[in-house]
C-alpha positions as semicolon CSV with decimal commas, in nm:
position;residue;x (nm);y (nm);z (nm)
1;X;2,169;-0,383;5,433
2;X;2,087;-0,754;5,387
3;X;2,110;-0,959;5,703
4;X;2,376;-1,225;5,738
5;X;2,272;-1,581;5,658
6;X;2,333;-1,868;5,892
7;X;2,557;-2,149;5,768
8;X;2,248;-2,364;5,718
9;X;2,072;-2,094;5,513
10;X;2,377;-2,031;5,301
11;X;2,416;-2,402;5,226
12;X;2,044;-2,438;5,140
13;X;2,041;-2,131;4,914
14;X;2,359;-2,241;4,735
15;X;2,230;-2,593;4,672
16;X;1,893;-2,453;4,562
17;X;2,041;-2,208;4,314
18;X;2,296;-2,452;4,176
19;X;2,023;-2,704;4,108
20;X;1,783;-2,459;3,942
21;X;2,016;-2,210;3,776
22;X;2,316;-2,428;3,684
23;X;2,199;-2,790;3,660
24;X;1,846;-2,729;3,525
25;X;1,970;-2,420;3,335
26;X;1,665;-2,209;3,422
27;X;1,672;-1,835;3,374
28;X;1,683;-1,587;3,662
29;X;1,317;-1,506;3,595
30;X;1,217;-1,874;3,604
31;X;1,414;-1,932;3,927
32;X;1,244;-1,632;4,087
33;X;0,899;-1,762;3,991
34;X;0,976;-2,104;4,139
35;X;1,115;-1,961;4,464
36;X;0,856;-1,683;4,495
37;X;1,116;-1,402;4,498
38;X;1,201;-1,118;4,260
39;X;1,450;-1,139;3,973
40;X;1,672;-0,896;4,163
41;X;1,667;-1,115;4,473
42;X;1,779;-1,415;4,266
43;X;2,058;-1,213;4,109
44;X;2,171;-1,082;4,448
45;X;2,185;-1,436;4,584
46;X;2,397;-1,551;4,290
47;X;2,644;-1,270;4,359
48;X;2,652;-1,329;4,736
49;X;2,706;-1,703;4,686
50;X;2,973;-1,646;4,417
51;X;2,777;-1,841;4,154
52;X;2,872;-1,701;3,814
53;X;2,588;-1,586;3,592
54;X;2,550;-1,783;3,269
55;X;2,333;-1,569;3,040
56;X;2,497;-1,711;2,729
57;X;2,365;-2,058;2,815
58;X;2,003;-1,954;2,862
59;X;1,736;-2,009;2,600
60;X;1,661;-1,684;2,419
61;X;1,995;-1,517;2,504
62;X;2,046;-1,250;2,234
63;X;1,727;-1,392;2,076
64;X;1,897;-1,725;2,007
65;X;1,658;-2,016;1,985
66;X;1,684;-2,381;1,895
67;X;1,338;-2,454;1,758
68;X;1,396;-2,306;1,411
69;X;1,375;-2,534;1,109
70;X;1,581;-2,446;0,801
71;X;1,384;-2,539;0,487
72;X;1,494;-2,700;0,165
73;X;1,443;-2,530;-0,170
74;X;1,075;-2,528;-0,257
75;X;0,799;-2,317;-0,411
76;X;0,705;-2,189;-0,065
77;X;1,063;-2,087;0,011
78;X;1,094;-1,921;-0,331
79;X;0,775;-1,722;-0,264
80;X;0,904;-1,620;0,080
81;X;1,230;-1,492;-0,072
82;X;1,032;-1,290;-0,325
83;X;0,827;-1,144;-0,041
84;X;1,140;-1,058;0,158
85;X;1,308;-0,889;-0,139
86;X;0,990;-0,688;-0,180
87;X;0,883;-0,561;0,161
88;X;1,101;-0,766;0,394
89;X;1,397;-0,680;0,613
90;X;1,663;-0,887;0,789
91;X;1,832;-0,734;1,093
92;X;2,077;-0,908;1,324
93;X;1,796;-1,029;1,551
94;X;1,483;-1,038;1,338
95;X;1,328;-1,129;1,004
96;X;1,030;-0,905;0,934
97;X;0,779;-0,826;0,659
98;X;0,597;-0,491;0,683
99;X;0,255;-0,471;0,518
100;X;0,008;-0,191;0,455
101;X;-0,332;-0,099;0,592
102;X;-0,525;-0,274;0,313
103;X;-0,348;-0,609;0,341
104;X;-0,513;-0,774;0,643
105;X;-0,579;-1,108;0,476
106;X;-0,232;-1,111;0,321
107;X;-0,083;-1,069;0,669
108;X;-0,227;-1,410;0,757
109;X;-0,090;-1,560;0,435
110;X;0,264;-1,437;0,510
111;X;0,246;-1,553;0,872
112;X;0,131;-1,900;0,765
113;X;0,405;-1,917;0,502
114;X;0,675;-1,827;0,755
115;X;0,537;-2,071;1,011
116;X;0,528;-2,356;0,759
117;X;0,884;-2,287;0,647
118;X;1,060;-2,236;0,978
119;X;0,851;-2,449;1,216
120;X;0,765;-2,168;1,458
121;X;0,471;-1,930;1,479
122;X;0,535;-1,589;1,325
123;X;0,416;-1,297;1,538
124;X;0,220;-0,994;1,416
125;X;0,259;-0,640;1,545
126;X;-0,020;-0,391;1,473
127;X;0,112;-0,035;1,452
128;X;-0,091;0,274;1,535
129;X;-0,054;0,380;1,172
130;X;-0,244;0,069;1,062
131;X;0,063;-0,101;0,921
132;X;0,140;-0,456;1,031
133;X;0,473;-0,629;1,092
134;X;0,496;-1,007;1,056
135;X;0,817;-1,126;1,221
136;X;1,024;-1,399;1,382
137;X;1,300;-1,322;1,633
138;X;1,600;-1,548;1,586
139;X;1,969;-1,474;1,534
140;X;2,020;-1,825;1,397
141;X;1,749;-1,767;1,136
142;X;1,872;-1,425;1,025
143;X;2,228;-1,553;0,992
144;X;2,109;-1,850;0,786
145;X;1,890;-1,636;0,561
146;X;2,189;-1,418;0,481
147;X;2,363;-1,730;0,348
148;X;2,060;-1,781;0,123
149;X;2,095;-1,447;-0,054
150;X;1,913;-1,201;0,173
151;X;2,087;-0,887;0,296
152;X;2,019;-0,617;0,554
153;X;1,986;-0,341;0,294
154;X;1,894;-0,463;-0,055
155;X;1,918;-0,117;-0,213
156;X;2,261;-0,030;-0,073
157;X;2,398;-0,374;-0,154
158;X;2,211;-0,399;-0,489
159;X;2,108;-0,758;-0,436
160;X;1,967;-0,992;-0,700
161;X;1,755;-1,306;-0,683
162;X;1,919;-1,631;-0,562
163;X;2,048;-1,828;-0,862
164;X;1,856;-2,146;-0,777
165;X;1,528;-1,964;-0,840
166;X;1,602;-1,979;-1,215
167;X;1,633;-2,359;-1,217
168;X;1,259;-2,435;-1,228
169;X;0,958;-2,250;-1,373
170;X;0,768;-2,328;-1,052
171;X;1,035;-2,151;-0,846
172;X;1,031;-1,847;-1,072
173;X;0,650;-1,823;-1,062
174;X;0,649;-1,849;-0,683
175;X;0,925;-1,588;-0,649
176;X;0,738;-1,351;-0,881
177;X;0,421;-1,406;-0,678
178;X;0,591;-1,316;-0,351
179;X;0,757;-1,011;-0,502
180;X;0,447;-0,882;-0,683
181;X;0,233;-0,929;-0,371
182;X;0,459;-0,687;-0,184
183;X;0,627;-0,458;-0,441
184;X;0,392;-0,487;-0,737
185;X;0,102;-0,273;-0,859
186;X;-0,181;-0,292;-1,111
187;X;-0,322;0,012;-1,291
188;X;-0,616;0,085;-1,514
189;X;-0,498;0,279;-1,819
190;X;-0,714;0,467;-2,069
191;X;-0,703;0,177;-2,312
192;X;-0,617;-0,120;-2,095
193;X;-0,452;-0,257;-1,783
194;X;-0,089;-0,251;-1,674
195;X;0,109;-0,414;-1,395
196;X;0,447;-0,302;-1,265
197;X;0,723;-0,447;-1,050
198;X;0,911;-0,179;-0,857
199;X;1,243;-0,189;-0,673
200;X;1,552;0,029;-0,633
201;X;1,789;-0,266;-0,661
202;X;1,869;-0,280;-1,032
203;X;2,014;-0,635;-1,029
204;X;1,686;-0,755;-0,874
205;X;1,480;-0,577;-1,141
206;X;1,707;-0,728;-1,405
207;X;1,648;-1,076;-1,261
208;X;1,271;-1,023;-1,244
209;X;1,272;-0,921;-1,610
210;X;1,473;-1,232;-1,703
211;X;1,227;-1,455;-1,514
212;X;0,933;-1,304;-1,699
213;X;1,105;-1,354;-2,034
214;X;1,198;-1,715;-1,946
215;X;0,831;-1,777;-1,866
216;X;0,725;-1,641;-2,205
217;X;0,617;-1,289;-2,110
218;X;0,719;-0,968;-2,289
219;X;0,823;-0,726;-2,013
220;X;0,928;-0,369;-2,079
221;X;1,281;-0,243;-2,037
222;X;1,367;-0,115;-1,689
223;X;1,236;0,240;-1,652
224;X;1,236;0,453;-1,337
225;X;1,309;0,144;-1,124
226;X;1,010;-0,040;-1,273
227;X;0,938;-0,327;-1,511
228;X;0,596;-0,334;-1,679
229;X;0,359;-0,580;-1,842
230;X;0,111;-0,387;-2,053
231;X;-0,060;-0,624;-2,297
232;X;-0,399;-0,723;-2,160
233;X;-0,347;-1,090;-2,253
234;X;-0,023;-1,095;-2,055
235;X;-0,181;-0,926;-1,753
236;X;-0,464;-1,183;-1,759
237;X;-0,213;-1,466;-1,794
238;X;-0,004;-1,325;-1,509
239;X;-0,300;-1,325;-1,270
240;X;-0,399;-1,675;-1,376
241;X;-0,052;-1,831;-1,385
242;X;0,141;-1,641;-1,117
243;X;-0,178;-1,616;-0,907
244;X;-0,096;-1,333;-0,662
245;X;-0,200;-1,420;-0,306
246;X;-0,257;-1,059;-0,199
247;X;-0,633;-1,001;-0,221
248;X;-0,567;-0,628;-0,266
249;X;-0,424;-0,702;-0,610
250;X;-0,689;-0,960;-0,697
251;X;-0,968;-0,715;-0,612
252;X;-0,816;-0,439;-0,824
253;X;-0,759;-0,679;-1,113
254;X;-1,124;-0,789;-1,121
255;X;-1,241;-0,429;-1,090
256;X;-1,021;-0,310;-1,377
257;X;-1,119;-0,605;-1,595
258;X;-1,488;-0,518;-1,554
259;X;-1,415;-0,153;-1,631
260;X;-1,211;-0,246;-1,936
261;X;-1,479;-0,483;-2,062
262;X;-1,744;-0,215;-2,012
263;X;-1,535;0,036;-2,205
264;X;-1,486;-0,206;-2,492
265;X;-1,860;-0,268;-2,510
266;X;-1,934;0,104;-2,534
267;X;-1,681;0,151;-2,814
268;X;-1,844;-0,132;-3,009
């Protein structure tokens, strides 16, 4: 049982806690570090002195933060939205992009993109499986992103691309880059090269197909949740004009181009 305080001790502790916890708005952890006592001891003193806890006012409560910047429409923001609608996820507390084991350099690209847009450093979590999560914790950010067209479950809600993306060719190219970097693939066929855009949200696939057509490409119809570009000239143009940032795709493209060129030479 805790010993009784003297009147002098009680007055000193109350003034101390009011100044640190209420006036300076420090957290229980920060107060404990300053006073050299445990978090529990600080909490017990607050209760004994009838000082109401104020968790809702503390920085970081429910992952709320006030250092987030909300960007204007731009190529970078368009690319980020494409990335999010590919391999991204928005929960109540967190915006996160999950990337595979062969995408180490692209992890840095996504983190830099998120940092430049929102004014805070994106964190990276390395899983035991080799996958990597690039994320920012912020309720304010996730709520704002949902006003910009992102959803918690793009397949269930069958989301499409934000309408402003269609207003400029530069926005559409950036959006396609972000999406292809995360949910795109390139294949070497028997007589050429093919790229595909894959997603189980049909409105999104429809919008991607419209973007490609508006940019002068000839995409396939939607088939098995995919849209294809098959003509070699269009694949080459895509990699030159859209310029995927994911080195995994760039490496495969160069490899398949060499293989295709070698095959053409043998047939001649």
